[in-house]
C-alpha positions as CSV (number, residue, x, y, z in Angstrom):
1,M,82.3,12.1,87.5
2,N,83.9,11.8,90.9
3,A,86.1,14.7,91.2
4,N,89.1,14.6,93.6
5,K,91.1,17.5,94.8
6,G,94.9,17.7,93.6
7,V,97.6,19.9,92.3
8,Y,99.1,20.1,88.7
9,L,102.7,20.7,88.6
10,G,103.4,21.1,85.0
11,T,104.2,19.3,81.6
12,D,107.7,18.9,80.6
13,I,108.9,18.0,77.2
14,V,111.1,14.9,77.1
15,E,111.5,15.2,80.9
16,H,113.0,18.4,80.9
17,W,111.6,20.7,83.4
18,W,113.0,23.7,81.7
19,S,111.2,22.8,78.5
20,R,107.5,23.9,78.9
21,L,104.8,22.8,76.4
22,P,104.4,26.0,74.0
23,K,101.4,27.2,72.6
24,T,98.7,25.2,74.7
25,E,96.2,25.4,77.6
26,I,98.7,23.2,79.5
27,C,100.0,25.9,82.0
28,P,102.2,26.1,84.8
29,R,101.2,24.7,88.2
30,S,97.8,25.0,89.8
31,R,95.2,23.7,92.2
32,G,92.1,21.9,90.8
33,T,90.3,18.8,90.7
34,W,91.1,15.4,88.9
35,W,88.9,12.4,87.6
36,Y,89.4,9.8,85.1
37,D,87.2,7.7,82.7
38,E,87.4,5.1,80.0
39,R,88.9,7.9,77.7
40,G,91.5,9.2,80.1
41,F,92.7,11.3,82.8
42,Y,91.3,15.2,83.4
43,F,92.6,17.8,85.5
44,Q,90.3,20.9,85.8
45,R,92.6,23.8,87.1
46,H,90.8,26.5,89.1
47,L,89.4,29.3,87.4
48,T,89.8,27.7,83.8
49,E,87.1,26.6,81.3
50,H,88.5,23.5,80.0
51,P,90.5,20.6,81.9
52,I,93.6,19.4,81.0
53,F,93.0,16.0,79.2
54,I,95.4,12.9,78.8
55,P,94.0,10.3,76.5
56,V,94.6,6.8,77.6
57,K,95.7,5.9,74.1
58,S,98.3,8.6,74.6
59,I,99.9,7.2,77.9
60,I,103.3,5.4,77.5
61,R,103.9,4.9,81.2
62,M,103.1,6.1,84.9
63,Q,105.3,6.2,87.9
64,L,105.4,8.0,91.3
65,G,108.3,10.5,92.4
66,K,109.1,13.1,94.8
67,R,110.1,15.9,92.0
68,H,108.5,17.1,88.8
69,A,109.1,20.2,86.8
70,G,111.6,21.6,89.1
71,T,109.2,21.1,92.1
72,W,110.1,18.9,95.0
73,V,107.4,17.5,97.2
74,I,108.3,15.9,100.7
75,T,104.8,15.1,102.1
76,S,103.1,13.6,98.8
77,H,103.8,11.4,96.1
78,I,103.7,12.9,92.5
79,L,102.0,10.9,89.8
80,K,103.9,11.5,86.8
81,I,102.0,10.4,83.4
82,F,104.4,10.1,80.4
83,W,102.4,10.5,77.2
84,K,102.5,11.6,73.4
85,Q,101.2,14.4,71.8
86,D,101.8,14.7,68.2
87,N,105.5,14.2,67.7
88,L,106.2,15.3,71.3
89,K,106.9,13.0,74.2
90,L,105.5,14.8,77.4
91,S,105.6,14.2,81.3
92,S,102.8,15.6,83.2
93,G,103.0,15.7,87.2
94,F,100.2,15.6,89.5
95,I,99.7,15.5,93.2
96,I,96.4,13.3,93.7
97,S,96.7,12.3,97.0
98,K,99.2,12.3,100.3
99,S,98.6,8.5,100.4
100,R,101.0,6.6,98.2
101,S,98.3,3.6,97.9
102,E,95.9,5.8,96.5
103,A,98.2,7.0,93.8
104,V,99.3,3.3,93.0
105,R,95.6,2.6,92.8
106,L,95.1,5.2,90.2
107,I,98.1,4.1,88.2
108,R,96.5,0.4,88.3
109,L,93.2,1.7,87.1
110,L,94.6,3.9,84.4
111,S,96.8,1.0,83.1
112,R,93.7,-1.2,83.0
113,T,92.0,1.3,80.8
114,S,94.9,2.0,78.6
115,A,95.5,-1.8,78.1
116,A,91.8,-2.3,77.1
117,A,91.8,0.7,74.8
């Protein structure tokens, strides 16, 4: 596991930042570390026991943006992962790097992994 520092900005239901995902460990923003493998994307929030896990099979699409969950970011790019859990369409936002090229590289790697799954 090669963990990298990042920030989790939250998970929205159907791209509505005011609709937080209820009854889950996916909580509001937090700093932590992220990594990925052939199974999915992980974000371990500081002071939590279990990481947020987004399986590659659940990923619908990914994109970069400047805002997510009511938060605007000027100096970094937000990785938005759109995914499904049960009958819900979700959007999770992460700051994984200040470098746009690093965020694009991760999108490509996760896209390849999800295509192979």
